[in-house]
N, C-alpha and C positions, 0 to 999 in steps of 0.2 A: 813837300815831300815827291822824293822821285822814286821811281819803280825799274829797278834793273834784275839781269840774271846772271848768275854766275855758275858756268855747268847749267844742273838741272835747279838748282838752288834759286828762286826768285827772293829779291830781298829790297827794302825800302831804305833809302837814303836821306836824311833830315840835315840839314846845314843852318847854321845860323843866317840871319841876315847882313852880318858882318863878319867876311873870312878872312882869315890871316893867310899867311903863306903856308903855314903847318898849324894844326889845330889839335886841341885836346879831343878824342874820340872815344866813343862808347860803341863797344858792340853789344846788343842786346836778345838775350835768347828768349822767346816767350814761354808760357805753358801750354799744356796740353789743348786748353780751347781754343787756341789759335792755329791749331794745325791745319793743314790742307794745301789746298792749290788756288784759293780765293784770296788774294791779296789785300783787298779792300780790309778784310777781317783785320789784318795786322797794322794796316793804318789807324785803325780805331781802338787798337789797346790802350788799357790803361796808362803804360808807360807813356806815349805820347800826349794823351787826353789830360795827364795831370800835370803836363809841362807846356801844355800850348799856349800859354798867355805868359809864359817868363820870359825876362829879358834875356837877351843876348849875354848881359854882365851876369846875371845869376847863372844862365843855362848856354854856355859858348861853345857845347859840343858839337861836332859832327857825329851824328849817329848813323850806324850801319846795323840794321835788323833784318836778318834772314828768317823765311819762313819753313818751318819743317813739314815737308811734304810725305812724311813716312809716321809711323806709329810714334817714335820716339828720336830724340836727339843721337841716341846711340846706334840706331840704324843707320844713320849717314854721318859717322863721325868722322870716318878719313876725309869725307868731302868737307867738313864743317872744319876740320884744320886746314885744308887749303883754302879756304874761306879767308880765316884768320891771317894766313899769310898773302894773300889778295889784299885784305883791309890793310895790314901793316906796311906794305907797300905803295898804297894808294898816296899820289902827290899831295893831297890835302890833309895827310895824315901826319901828326907829329907823333912818330913811331916811339918815343920814350913817353909819351902821355897817353898810352890805349890801357883802357879800361875795360872790365866785363861784368856785367849786370845779367841776372837770369832769374826768374821765379817759378817755383814748383817744379815740371818738367826741365825748364831751363835753369832752374836752381839747380838742379842735379848736374845740367848739362855745363855749367858754369863751373863747379869744384872740379869736375872730372878735366874738362879743357885747360883748366890754370896748371893741373896736376900734371897733365900732359904736354904743355906748351909754357913753362914758367918763366921762359926769358922773354916772353911775348908782352906780357902784362904787368903795368906799374901797379894795378889793384884790383880787385874783385868784390864784387856784392852778391852774394848767394841768398834768395830769399826762399823761403820753405823749402828747401833742397837738403841733399845728403851727398854721401859718396865714402869712398873708401879710406877709412881714416889710417892705415897703414900706411899710405901714400902721402900723407900730409907733409912728411920732411921736405917734399919738393915744393911747399909754400913758404918756406921758411924764410925767405926775402921778398913774400908778396903780402903786402897790408889787406887785412880780410874785414869787411865789416857784413855780418850775417843780419838776418832779421827772420823771426820766428814768432806766430802766435801760440800762446800758453795752451789753449784749446784748441789745436788743429787736430782734426779727426781723419785727415785725408794723408797728410807726412806728419809723423810725430814730431814734436820738439825736441825728442832725443836727438833727432838725426842730424840737428844745428849744433845742439850741445856737443854731442861727440866730435863733430869735425872742429869745431871750435878749441875744444880742449886739447885736441890732436896737434893741431897747428902750435898752440901756445908750448904745449909740451916737449914738440919738436925744434923749440927755438924762435918761432915764428911770431908774427904780431897780428892778432886775431881778437875782435870784439863782437858780440851777440846782443842784439836789441831783442828781448822778450816783451811781446804785445799781451795785453788782457783785452779778452772781448771782441777778438778778432777773426776766431776759427782759422779757416786756411788761407784767407784773404789779409796777408800781411803786407800785400804788394802796394796796397792802395796807400798806407801810412807811409811805407819808405820813400815812393815815388814823389810823394808830396813835402817830402825833407828838404829843405833850402840846404841845411847843415851837411846831409850826405854829399850833395855835390861839390860844396865847399871843399870838403873833406879829399874828395877826389882830386878836385885841382890842386891839391897840395901834395899829392902824390908824384913822383916821378922815377922812372926807371933810368938809372945813371948809370948803368952798365955801359959797356962796348958791346954792343949787340951783334951777333954773328947768327943769323938764323938759319933755320934748315938743319938744327943738330949738330951745328960747328961749335967750337969753342967760344965762350964767351964771359966776361964776369957780370956775375948777379947781385952785384952791390945796388943796393936799392935806399932811397931816403923816404924816411916814414915822417910824415905831418902829424 
């Protein structure tokens, strides 16, 4: 893993050993426990540890993981949007296969970031998060796979249920995996699922992408 800085935002970049000219890419948004300015904490996050011994064939993604130095992602949301634009334009990134994953605080961030910038993402995975369900019409062309523990006492499972139901009611394609006996930590399960990352690789943004709020075709292919 390599450490870089974008404006005030430190981030970790992890590359597979076998790089292509353009690579499927994940932007990962961590939860509240990884906030701060000690970037080494981020490199030890469960998202990386659960996939540290996985082969390139199973996990061929370039990963960009920023560290939130504020109280929440929403406190630096404009900067986070600029960060997404930077990642999408990176020479190693296949902009048609850019995915977004976040857990807890990062799950809230993932929902909101995708609703704010729907033309950038081929699929999203919000874990034990929530958001503004009245805005989910903007996700009608983005496949969603959410995860949540049924007995989560930190973020109510109803948060994910409401969001997933709203996406589907607005013509989108969203599914929710509900977990028993996990409490708030539904991310350990999610990150260990090979089928999740196989599913991501099936999703591609096939629209004509014109970023920065210009006209674009938002047709997608769902796996």
